[in-house]
Backbone as a printed PyTorch tensor [residue, N CA C, xyz], in Angstrom:
tensor([[[  0.7670,  -0.6730,  -0.0910],
         [ -0.0580,   0.1290,   0.2790],
         [  1.0930,   1.2310,  -0.1140]],

        [[  0.5180,   1.9250,  -1.0660],
         [  1.3010,   3.0050,  -1.0190],
         [  0.7760,   4.1160,   0.6820]],

        [[  1.6250,   5.4380,   0.5430],
         [  1.9180,   6.2950,   1.3660],
         [  1.2810,   7.5940,   1.0560]],

        [[  0.2670,   7.8100,   2.5630],
         [ -0.4960,   8.3900,   2.4530],
         [ -0.4410,   9.4540,   2.4900]],

        [[ -0.4920,  11.3080,   1.6790],
         [  0.0520,  12.6580,   1.8510],
         [ -0.7450,  13.1370,   3.1430]],

        [[ -0.6830,  12.8580,   3.8840],
         [ -1.2270,  14.3720,   4.8010],
         [ -1.7130,  15.3310,   4.6300]],

        [[ -1.1710,  16.0590,   3.3270],
         [ -1.6400,  17.2500,   2.9980],
         [ -2.0740,  17.2110,   1.8890]],

        [[ -2.8030,  15.7650,   2.0750],
         [ -3.8010,  15.9790,   0.6430],
         [ -4.5010,  15.6320,   0.7700]],

        [[ -6.0320,  16.5470,   0.0710],
         [ -7.1010,  15.4580,   0.3590],
         [ -8.1140,  15.8720,  -0.7730]],

        [[ -8.4550,  14.3440,  -1.6410],
         [ -9.1040,  14.7610,  -3.1120],
         [ -8.2690,  14.9920,  -3.6170]],

        [[ -6.7350,  14.6660,  -3.6220],
         [ -5.9290,  14.9820,  -4.5110],
         [ -5.3070,  16.6740,  -4.0950]],

        [[ -5.8440,  17.9560,  -3.9320],
         [ -5.6650,  19.2460,  -2.9720],
         [ -4.7110,  19.1580,  -2.1360]],

        [[ -4.5440,  20.0180,  -2.5040],
         [ -3.2240,  20.0550,  -0.9700],
         [ -4.2090,  21.3300,  -0.0460]],

        [[ -3.8790,  20.7280,   1.2990],
         [ -4.4550,  21.1650,   2.1590],
         [ -3.7820,  22.6250,   2.6040]],

        [[ -4.7660,  23.5020,   3.6050],
         [ -4.3320,  24.8440,   3.9830],
         [ -3.0590,  24.9420,   5.0210]],

        [[ -2.4030,  23.4940,   5.6670],
         [ -0.9320,  23.5260,   6.1340],
         [  0.0600,  23.1510,   5.7890]],

        [[ -0.5220,  21.9770,   3.8830],
         [  0.5410,  22.3620,   3.5780],
         [  0.6930,  24.1890,   2.6540]],

        [[  0.0980,  24.3400,   2.5610],
         [  0.3010,  25.6440,   1.3680],
         [  0.8690,  26.9440,   2.0130]],

        [[  0.8720,  26.6990,   3.4030],
         [  1.2790,  27.5410,   4.1020],
         [  2.5100,  26.9030,   4.3040]],

        [[  3.3870,  25.9640,   4.0800],
         [  4.7660,  25.4430,   3.8580],
         [  5.0950,  25.8660,   2.5330]],

        [[  4.6610,  27.2010,   1.3940],
         [  5.2710,  26.4320,   0.5620],
         [  6.0760,  28.0470,   0.2380]],

        [[  6.8450,  27.7930,  -0.3950],
         [  7.8990,  28.7750,  -0.0210],
         [  7.7290,  30.7540,  -0.5110]],

        [[  7.0950,  31.2370,  -0.9900],
         [  6.3680,  32.0040,  -1.5170],
         [  4.9690,  32.7860,  -0.5500]],

        [[  4.4870,  31.4180,   0.4550],
         [  4.0890,  32.3110,   1.6320],
         [  4.7790,  32.7920,   2.4280]],

        [[  5.9480,  32.4740,   3.2430],
         [  6.9380,  33.4210,   3.9890],
         [  6.9770,  34.6330,   2.9400]],

        [[  7.0690,  35.0740,   2.0270],
         [  7.0910,  36.7670,   1.8750],
         [  6.2890,  37.3730,   0.6940]],

        [[  4.7440,  35.9660,   1.0950],
         [  4.1900,  37.0450,   0.4270],
         [  3.4130,  38.5740,   0.7730]],

        [[  3.6420,  38.9120,   2.1670],
         [  3.4230,  40.6430,   2.4570],
         [  4.6370,  41.1380,   1.5710]],

        [[  5.4070,  40.9260,   1.5650],
         [  6.8860,  41.8940,   0.4080],
         [  6.1390,  41.6420,  -0.8870]],

        [[  5.6900,  40.8240,  -1.7070],
         [  5.1110,  40.7380,  -2.3930],
         [  4.3120,  41.1000,  -2.9360]],

        [[  3.1180,  41.4940,  -1.7960],
         [  2.0670,  42.3270,  -2.4560],
         [  2.6720,  43.9410,  -2.3010]],

        [[  3.5530,  43.8690,  -1.6590],
         [  4.3270,  45.5390,  -0.8660],
         [  4.1900,  45.5410,  -2.3750]],

        [[  5.4000,  45.2550,  -3.1160],
         [  6.1560,  45.3120,  -4.2670],
         [  5.1280,  44.9850,  -5.7770]],

        [[  3.9010,  44.9080,  -5.0310],
         [  3.3720,  44.8620,  -6.7650],
         [  2.4330,  45.8940,  -6.4620]],

        [[  1.7580,  46.2270,  -5.4940],
         [  1.3610,  47.3970,  -5.5690],
         [  1.8260,  48.9730,  -5.1900]],

        [[  3.0460,  48.5610,  -4.9820],
         [  3.6670,  49.9720,  -5.6500],
         [  4.7290,  50.4170,  -7.4310]],

        [[  4.7280,  49.0040,  -7.6130],
         [  5.1200,  49.1770,  -9.1740],
         [  4.3840,  49.0330, -10.5330]],

        [[  4.5730,  49.2530, -11.4790],
         [  3.5210,  48.8230, -12.6320],
         [  3.8060,  47.0740, -12.9870]],

        [[  5.5340,  46.8650, -13.1120],
         [  5.3650,  46.0440, -13.6800],
         [  6.3080,  45.5690, -12.7570]],

        [[  5.9770,  44.0980, -12.1930],
         [  7.2650,  43.0530, -11.1500],
         [  7.0700,  41.8300, -11.9680]],

        [[  8.3060,  41.3580, -12.2270],
         [  8.9140,  39.7790, -12.2300],
         [  9.3050,  39.6030, -10.9200]],

        [[  8.6890,  37.9700, -11.2280],
         [  8.7820,  37.0200, -10.1710],
         [  9.2350,  35.5530, -10.8930]],

        [[ 10.6740,  35.8970, -10.0400],
         [ 11.0300,  33.9560, -10.6960],
         [ 10.7380,  33.3660,  -9.4360]],

        [[ 10.5920,  32.2410,  -9.3660],
         [ 10.7490,  31.0190,  -8.2250],
         [ 10.9460,  30.1150,  -8.3160]],

        [[ 11.0500,  28.9430,  -7.6840],
         [ 11.1750,  27.6820,  -8.1660],
         [ 10.0950,  26.5140,  -8.5530]],

        [[ 10.1460,  25.5380,  -9.7300],
         [  9.1120,  24.8720,  -9.8330],
         [  8.4330,  24.1610,  -8.4340]],

        [[  7.3650,  24.2580,  -8.1900],
         [  6.1460,  24.2690,  -7.1670],
         [  6.5630,  25.2400,  -5.7270]],

        [[  6.8920,  26.3350,  -5.8740],
         [  7.2590,  27.4530,  -4.5320],
         [  5.8460,  27.8900,  -4.6980]],

        [[  4.6960,  27.5250,  -5.5970],
         [  2.9840,  28.5550,  -5.2280],
         [  3.1290,  29.3500,  -6.3080]],

        [[  3.5400,  29.7800,  -6.8650],
         [  3.7920,  31.1910,  -7.4560],
         [  2.4100,  31.0820,  -8.2380]],

        [[  2.2290,  30.3190,  -9.0950],
         [  1.3060,  30.6180,  -9.8990],
         [ -0.1170,  29.8640,  -9.3370]],

        [[ -0.8490,  28.6160,  -7.9360],
         [ -1.5040,  28.9200,  -7.2860],
         [ -2.0080,  30.1120,  -5.9240]],

        [[ -0.7010,  30.2210,  -5.6860],
         [ -1.0810,  31.0800,  -4.4740],
         [ -0.4060,  32.5300,  -4.8800]],

        [[ -0.2540,  33.4570,  -5.6200],
         [  0.2930,  34.6120,  -6.2180],
         [ -1.8890,  35.4660,  -5.9680]],

        [[ -2.3030,  34.6760,  -7.1370],
         [ -3.5140,  35.3100,  -7.4740],
         [ -4.6620,  35.4190,  -6.3400]],

        [[ -3.8190,  34.4270,  -5.4790],
         [ -4.9870,  34.7160,  -4.1010],
         [ -5.1330,  35.5800,  -3.3000]],

        [[ -3.1350,  35.6350,  -2.9200],
         [ -3.2520,  36.7230,  -2.2230],
         [ -3.2580,  38.2910,  -2.2870]],

        [[ -3.3020,  38.2450,  -4.1950],
         [ -4.0780,  39.7720,  -4.6080],
         [ -5.3380,  39.9400,  -4.2650]],

        [[ -6.3230,  38.7660,  -4.5810],
         [ -7.2440,  38.4270,  -3.9920],
         [ -7.5910,  38.8610,  -2.3870]],

        [[ -6.9980,  38.3900,  -1.8860],
         [ -7.3010,  38.2730,  -0.3910],
         [ -7.1260,  39.7600,   0.0950]],

        [[ -6.5660,  40.6530,  -0.9380],
         [ -5.9980,  42.1570,  -0.3590],
         [ -6.3900,  42.7350,  -0.4920]],

        [[ -7.5750,  42.2910,  -1.8070],
         [ -8.2410,  43.2350,  -2.3630],
         [ -8.6170,  43.9110,  -4.0490]],

        [[ -7.2670,  43.6200,  -4.7100],
         [ -6.7950,  43.8400,  -5.4740],
         [ -7.5520,  43.4740,  -6.8550]],

        [[ -8.3530,  42.6170,  -6.7820],
         [ -9.8680,  42.4750,  -7.6050],
         [-10.9700,  43.4500,  -7.4180]],

        [[-10.7380,  43.8920,  -6.9560],
         [-12.4470,  45.3390,  -6.9570],
         [-12.0660,  46.4660,  -8.0640]],

        [[-10.3730,  46.1940,  -8.4910],
         [-10.4020,  47.3820,  -9.7160],
         [-10.5580,  46.1130, -11.0070]],

        [[-10.7010,  45.1810, -10.8100],
         [-10.7970,  44.4640, -12.2880],
         [-10.6290,  42.9240, -11.3430]],

        [[-10.0630,  42.3040, -13.0750],
         [-10.1610,  40.7340, -12.4380],
         [ -7.9550,  40.2830, -12.7830]],

        [[ -7.9050,  39.7260, -11.7510],
         [ -6.4500,  38.8650, -11.6830],
         [ -6.4580,  38.1090, -12.5740]],

        [[ -5.4940,  38.2530, -14.0680],
         [ -5.0250,  37.3420, -14.4320],
         [ -4.0040,  36.5650, -14.1770]],

        [[ -3.5390,  35.1800, -14.4610],
         [ -3.1730,  34.2250, -15.0060],
         [ -3.0100,  33.3610, -16.1460]],

        [[ -2.0050,  33.6290, -16.5710],
         [ -1.6750,  32.6700, -17.5870],
         [ -0.8530,  31.6460, -17.8720]],

        [[ -1.4000,  30.7010, -18.9220],
         [ -0.6320,  29.5490, -18.8550],
         [ -0.4690,  29.4320, -20.3730]],

        [[  0.4360,  28.9540, -20.5250],
         [  1.2780,  27.6180, -21.7420],
         [  0.4620,  27.2600, -23.0900]],

        [[ -0.4490,  25.8830, -22.0740],
         [ -1.0760,  25.0420, -22.1190],
         [ -2.4440,  24.9040, -21.4360]],

        [[ -3.2230,  24.8590, -22.5630],
         [ -4.9980,  24.5840, -22.2900],
         [ -5.7630,  23.3960, -20.5610]],

        [[ -4.6440,  22.3830, -20.5820],
         [ -4.7370,  21.6630, -19.4730],
         [ -4.5990,  22.1690, -18.6040]],

        [[ -2.9370,  22.8340, -18.6550],
         [ -2.5790,  23.8110, -17.1910],
         [ -3.6710,  25.0750, -16.8060]],

        [[ -3.7170,  25.0340, -17.3710],
         [ -5.3350,  26.5140, -17.2850],
         [ -6.1710,  25.9550, -16.1590]],

        [[ -6.6430,  24.9560, -16.6910],
         [ -8.1220,  24.7380, -16.2980],
         [ -7.9870,  23.8450, -14.9380]],

        [[ -6.6770,  22.6840, -14.8730],
         [ -6.2850,  21.9480, -13.5810],
         [ -6.4150,  23.1130, -12.9460]],

        [[ -5.7140,  24.1490, -13.1690],
         [ -4.8450,  25.0090, -11.7990],
         [ -6.2420,  25.7680, -11.2730]],

        [[ -7.1540,  26.4360, -12.5330],
         [ -8.2550,  27.2410, -12.1500],
         [ -9.1900,  26.1200, -11.0690]],

        [[ -9.6260,  24.2370, -11.5730],
         [ -9.9090,  23.5710, -10.5990],
         [ -9.2770,  23.9530,  -9.1780]],

        [[ -7.8930,  23.7990,  -8.9380],
         [ -7.2600,  23.6380,  -7.7440],
         [ -7.7120,  24.8060,  -6.6740]],

        [[ -7.3730,  26.2950,  -7.3190],
         [ -8.1280,  27.0420,  -6.7670],
         [ -8.8580,  27.6850,  -6.2170]],

        [[ -9.9700,  27.0840,  -7.4780],
         [-11.2220,  27.0120,  -7.1540],
         [-11.1090,  26.4100,  -5.8420]],

        [[-10.9650,  25.5790,  -5.8450],
         [-11.4430,  24.3680,  -4.5140],
         [-10.1300,  24.8810,  -3.4620]],

        [[ -9.5690,  25.9980,  -3.2870],
         [ -8.5150,  26.0180,  -2.2220],
         [ -9.5510,  27.2590,  -1.7430]],

        [[-10.5750,  27.6660,  -2.5680],
         [-10.7730,  28.8820,  -1.7760],
         [-12.3160,  29.1970,  -1.8300]],

        [[-12.8240,  27.4800,  -1.9930],
         [-13.6440,  27.3330,  -1.6090],
         [-15.3500,  27.5490,  -2.8360]],

        [[-15.2720,  27.3700,  -3.9490],
         [-15.8370,  28.6610,  -4.6290],
         [-16.0270,  27.0970,  -5.4140]],

        [[-16.4890,  27.2110,  -6.8960],
         [-16.8340,  26.2930,  -7.8070],
         [-16.4350,  27.3500,  -9.2360]],

        [[-16.0450,  26.0130,  -9.7870],
         [-15.5380,  27.2200, -11.4510],
         [-16.1490,  27.9050, -11.7750]],

        [[-15.9170,  28.8950, -11.8460],
         [-16.5580,  30.0500, -13.2200],
         [-17.2950,  30.7340, -12.2280]],

        [[-17.8250,  30.8690, -10.6020],
         [-17.4370,  31.5250,  -9.7810],
         [-16.5350,  32.5190,  -9.5540]],

        [[-15.5230,  33.0640,  -8.2480],
         [-14.4930,  33.9290,  -8.1760],
         [-13.3100,  32.6950,  -8.8640]],

        [[-13.4040,  32.0400,  -9.3260],
         [-12.4820,  31.6040,  -9.8930],
         [-12.9320,  31.2940, -11.3960]],

        [[-12.5780,  31.7050, -12.3150],
         [-12.4860,  30.9520, -13.4720],
         [-11.7370,  30.5690, -14.2810]],

        [[-11.8570,  30.2130, -15.8500],
         [-10.8820,  29.8260, -17.0670],
         [-11.0610,  30.0760, -18.4110]],

        [[-10.2280,  30.2050, -19.1050],
         [-10.8140,  30.9520, -20.2810],
         [ -9.2580,  30.1120, -21.1620]],

        [[ -9.9820,  29.0230, -22.2390],
         [ -9.3630,  29.0190, -23.3660],
         [ -9.6810,  28.4310, -24.2090]],

        [[ -8.7360,  28.1500, -25.6760],
         [-10.0580,  27.5850, -26.7490],
         [-10.8900,  27.3420, -26.3720]],

        [[-12.4920,  27.5730, -27.0570],
         [-13.3750,  26.7320, -26.9150],
         [-14.3060,  27.0860, -25.7320]],

        [[-14.0540,  26.4030, -24.4250],
         [-14.7440,  26.6180, -23.2380],
         [-13.4810,  28.0870, -22.8490]],

        [[-15.3100,  28.9280, -22.5530],
         [-14.7530,  29.9200, -21.6970],
         [-15.8070,  29.3900, -20.1940]],

        [[-14.5650,  29.4580, -19.2840],
         [-15.8070,  28.9120, -17.5920],
         [-15.5980,  29.9220, -16.6710]],

        [[-16.1530,  31.4380, -17.3320],
         [-15.8690,  32.8030, -16.0720],
         [-17.2420,  33.3590, -16.8130]],

        [[-17.5960,  33.6310, -15.4730],
         [-19.3300,  34.1000, -14.9050],
         [-18.5690,  35.9850, -15.2300]],

        [[-19.8450,  37.0700, -14.6210],
         [-19.5910,  37.9890, -13.4720],
         [-19.1670,  38.2190, -12.2130]],

        [[-18.9870,  36.7270, -11.9870],
         [-18.1960,  36.9910, -10.7950],
         [-17.4510,  36.5020, -10.2700]],

        [[-16.5320,  36.1480, -11.6270],
         [-15.1920,  35.7780, -11.6600],
         [-14.2000,  36.9570, -11.1780]],

        [[-13.5300,  36.8710, -10.3580],
         [-12.5630,  37.7210, -10.2370],
         [-10.7500,  37.2580, -10.2570]],

        [[-10.6280,  36.1860, -10.4770],
         [ -8.5040,  35.1610, -10.7980],
         [ -9.4720,  34.4270, -12.2840]],

        [[ -8.6040,  34.5430, -13.0290],
         [ -8.8930,  34.2960, -14.3580],
         [ -7.8360,  33.6000, -14.5270]],

        [[ -7.3720,  32.0110, -15.1140],
         [ -6.0190,  31.2640, -15.6480],
         [ -6.5520,  31.2800, -16.6360]],

        [[ -5.8640,  31.4440, -18.0490],
         [ -6.2460,  31.4830, -18.7830],
         [ -4.6840,  31.0380, -20.1450]],

        [[ -4.9320,  31.0160, -21.5660],
         [ -4.0270,  30.6980, -22.0150],
         [ -3.2240,  31.2980, -22.6190]],

        [[ -2.0130,  31.2890, -22.7880],
         [ -1.2070,  33.2480, -23.4360],
         [ -1.7220,  33.5930, -24.7370]],

        [[ -2.5440,  32.4770, -25.4880],
         [ -3.5090,  33.0870, -26.7400],
         [ -4.3010,  34.0290, -26.0560]],

        [[ -5.2210,  33.4690, -25.4810],
         [ -6.2170,  34.1060, -24.9600],
         [ -6.3620,  35.5120, -24.3150]],

        [[ -5.3160,  35.4750, -23.9880],
         [ -5.1560,  37.0160, -23.2760],
         [ -4.3170,  37.9240, -24.4120]],

        [[ -3.6360,  36.8230, -25.5360],
         [ -3.3320,  37.9110, -26.9520],
         [ -4.6990,  38.1110, -27.2960]],

        [[ -5.2540,  37.2650, -27.4170],
         [ -6.9250,  37.6330, -28.0270],
         [ -7.4530,  39.1230, -27.6830]],

        [[ -7.3940,  38.9630, -26.1070],
         [ -8.3770,  40.1300, -25.3220],
         [ -7.9340,  41.1990, -25.8070]],

        [[ -6.2350,  41.1620, -26.3000],
         [ -5.5900,  42.5350, -25.8330],
         [ -6.0070,  43.1470, -27.5070]],

        [[ -6.5900,  41.9740, -28.6050],
         [ -7.0880,  42.5030, -30.0280],
         [ -7.4370,  43.6950, -30.3130]],

        [[ -8.9220,  43.3910, -28.7570],
         [ -9.8670,  44.2370, -29.1570],
         [ -9.7090,  45.3840, -27.7300]],

        [[ -9.1080,  45.0490, -26.6340],
         [ -8.6980,  46.0840, -25.6470],
         [ -7.2290,  46.4270, -25.4780]],

        [[ -6.4160,  46.8310, -26.0810],
         [ -5.0400,  47.2830, -25.8770],
         [ -4.2610,  47.0070, -24.7840]],

        [[ -5.1290,  47.7410, -23.6790],
         [ -5.0720,  47.9600, -22.3960],
         [ -5.2130,  46.5500, -21.6740]],

        [[ -6.0050,  46.2640, -21.7190],
         [ -6.6490,  45.4600, -21.1900],
         [ -6.9330,  45.9330, -19.9460]],

        [[ -7.9700,  46.8450, -20.2260],
         [ -8.6280,  48.1330, -18.8380],
         [ -9.4510,  47.2060, -17.9070]],

        [[-10.0870,  45.6210, -18.4540],
         [-10.8990,  45.0740, -17.2420],
         [-10.2770,  43.7180, -16.3710]],

        [[ -8.7640,  44.2610, -16.7920],
         [ -7.6610,  43.2740, -15.1720],
         [ -7.1220,  44.8310, -14.4440]],

        [[ -6.8810,  43.9830, -13.3100],
         [ -6.5300,  45.1410, -12.3860],
         [ -5.0540,  45.0450, -12.7230]]])
């Protein structure tokens, strides 16, 4: 019988495991830098929490009030599965607070505040809105 990871429930990471991610320790500094700068480049190790946690940090400090929080992924499967994971972590359904948009599949609503999308979908949106005004 394989080992059971006590930090996972139904394949999703629990809050205690999220708090152990490297990104968690610097969350306040990240928010500070993001709010004072127009552009921030974040570099971190794989599985440090950049994709799943930073959008939630931004949401929790209120940066979703001025528009959507977008997170791009190069592949559609990644955008969908990460949106599912973050929706689970935020105790919401996909398409409510957290959604995704990939070619031929838009799972967002007027309630959506964190949007995972492919790079191509963001490029497509920029054709109609060069300044991406609906994003925070």
